[in-house]
C-alpha positions as CSV (number, residue, x, y, z in Angstrom):
1,X,14.2,33.2,28.2
2,X,15.2,29.8,27.0
3,X,14.5,26.2,28.3
4,X,16.3,22.9,28.2
5,X,14.9,19.5,27.4
6,X,16.6,16.3,28.7
7,X,15.8,12.6,28.7
8,X,15.1,11.2,32.2
9,X,16.9,7.9,31.7
10,X,15.7,5.0,33.9
11,X,12.8,7.0,35.1
12,X,9.3,5.5,34.6
13,X,7.0,8.3,35.8
14,X,6.8,11.7,37.3
15,X,6.4,10.1,40.7
16,X,9.6,8.0,40.1
17,X,11.5,11.2,39.2
18,X,10.3,12.9,42.4
19,X,11.3,9.9,44.5
20,X,14.8,9.7,43.0
21,X,15.3,13.4,43.4
22,X,14.3,13.2,47.1
23,X,17.1,10.7,47.7
24,X,19.8,13.0,46.2
25,X,22.5,14.5,48.4
26,X,23.8,18.0,47.7
27,X,26.7,17.9,45.2
28,X,28.3,20.8,47.0
29,X,27.8,22.7,50.3
30,X,27.5,26.1,48.7
31,X,26.6,27.2,45.2
32,X,27.9,30.7,44.5
33,X,26.6,31.8,47.9
34,X,23.3,29.9,47.5
35,X,22.7,26.7,49.4
36,X,22.0,23.7,47.2
37,X,20.7,21.6,50.2
38,X,17.4,20.0,49.4
39,X,17.5,21.2,45.8
40,X,17.4,18.6,42.9
41,X,20.3,18.7,40.5
42,X,22.0,16.9,37.6
43,X,25.4,17.0,36.0
44,X,26.0,17.3,32.3
45,X,29.2,17.3,30.3
46,X,28.6,20.5,28.3
47,X,28.1,24.0,29.7
48,X,25.2,25.8,28.0
49,X,26.5,28.8,26.0
50,X,23.2,30.4,26.6
51,X,23.1,29.9,30.3
52,X,22.1,33.5,31.0
53,X,19.0,33.1,28.9
54,X,18.1,29.8,30.7
55,X,18.6,31.4,34.1
56,X,16.2,34.2,33.1
57,X,13.1,32.0,34.0
58,X,13.9,28.9,32.0
59,X,13.0,25.3,33.0
60,X,14.3,21.8,32.3
61,X,11.6,19.8,30.5
62,X,11.9,16.0,31.1
63,X,11.3,13.3,28.5
64,X,9.9,10.2,30.2
65,X,8.9,7.2,28.2
66,X,9.2,9.0,24.9
67,X,7.1,12.0,25.9
68,X,7.8,15.4,27.5
69,X,5.8,15.0,30.7
70,X,7.0,17.6,33.2
71,X,9.3,20.6,33.9
72,X,11.3,22.1,36.8
73,X,12.5,25.7,36.9
74,X,16.3,26.0,36.7
75,X,17.8,28.0,39.6
76,X,21.5,27.7,39.0
77,X,24.1,26.6,36.4
78,X,27.8,26.5,37.2
79,X,31.0,24.7,36.2
80,X,31.7,21.7,38.5
81,X,34.0,18.7,38.7
82,X,32.9,15.0,39.0
83,X,34.3,12.7,41.7
84,X,36.9,11.4,39.2
85,X,38.2,14.9,38.4
86,X,36.4,15.3,35.0
87,X,35.0,18.8,34.4
88,X,31.2,19.1,34.0
89,X,28.3,21.4,34.6
90,X,26.0,21.4,37.6
91,X,22.4,22.3,36.9
92,X,20.3,23.0,40.1
93,X,16.5,23.0,39.9
94,X,13.5,24.1,42.0
95,X,12.0,21.1,43.8
96,X,8.5,21.7,42.3
97,X,7.8,19.3,39.4
98,X,5.1,20.8,37.1
99,X,3.2,18.4,34.8
100,X,2.9,19.6,31.2
101,X,0.7,18.6,28.3
102,X,2.4,15.3,27.1
103,X,4.3,15.7,23.8
104,X,6.1,12.9,21.9
105,X,9.8,13.3,21.5
106,X,12.4,11.0,20.0
107,X,15.5,9.9,22.0
108,X,18.6,12.1,21.8
109,X,21.9,12.3,23.8
110,X,22.6,15.0,26.3
111,X,20.2,18.0,26.4
112,X,18.7,20.4,23.9
113,X,17.6,24.0,24.0
114,X,13.8,24.5,23.9
115,X,12.3,27.8,22.8
116,X,9.4,29.0,25.0
117,X,7.1,29.0,21.9
118,X,7.9,25.3,21.4
119,X,7.5,24.2,25.0
120,X,4.4,22.2,25.9
121,X,2.0,24.2,28.2
122,X,1.6,23.4,31.8
123,X,-1.3,21.2,32.9
124,X,-3.3,23.5,35.1
125,X,-5.5,22.2,37.9
126,X,-9.2,22.4,37.3
127,X,-10.1,25.8,38.6
128,X,-13.2,24.5,40.5
129,X,-12.0,21.4,42.1
130,X,-8.2,21.6,42.0
131,X,-8.0,18.2,40.2
132,X,-5.4,17.2,37.7
133,X,-5.7,13.9,35.7
134,X,-3.7,11.1,37.2
135,X,-0.4,10.5,35.3
136,X,-1.4,7.0,34.2
137,X,-4.7,8.2,32.8
138,X,-3.1,11.2,31.1
139,X,-0.5,8.9,29.5
140,X,-3.1,6.5,28.2
141,X,-5.2,9.4,26.8
142,X,-2.1,10.8,25.1
143,X,-1.3,7.5,23.5
144,X,-4.8,7.4,22.1
145,X,-4.2,11.0,20.8
146,X,-7.2,12.2,22.9
147,X,-5.2,14.9,24.6
């Protein structure tokens, strides 16, 4: 298994990411026999050479405001074409956005591979109450190096 990490350019928070993804229209009607309707997606220029490893349970980790804050499981990767005819790669994700323990990351272009042992752990809900810290509080505590 292998993950990807990508900057969420223009996104201010996990809630902002979810809102933008909810406005997306499917890029195609059918994805290798699997409907892409209602599934979030993004296009990228380069096709991952290790796509099979990513599709074996990998996720896309999102860098928002200089920190990895969340992930989504990747469900499909396939060659695609942009509206202008330029070849690209379509990456389709599960709709569930999973908050992770914030981790600082410098800006970079495109996407990068992320080994499972280097990926930040998921923020799990409190087993007794089901509560998770609000994102704003979590970000503030991370900036103070308290979490």
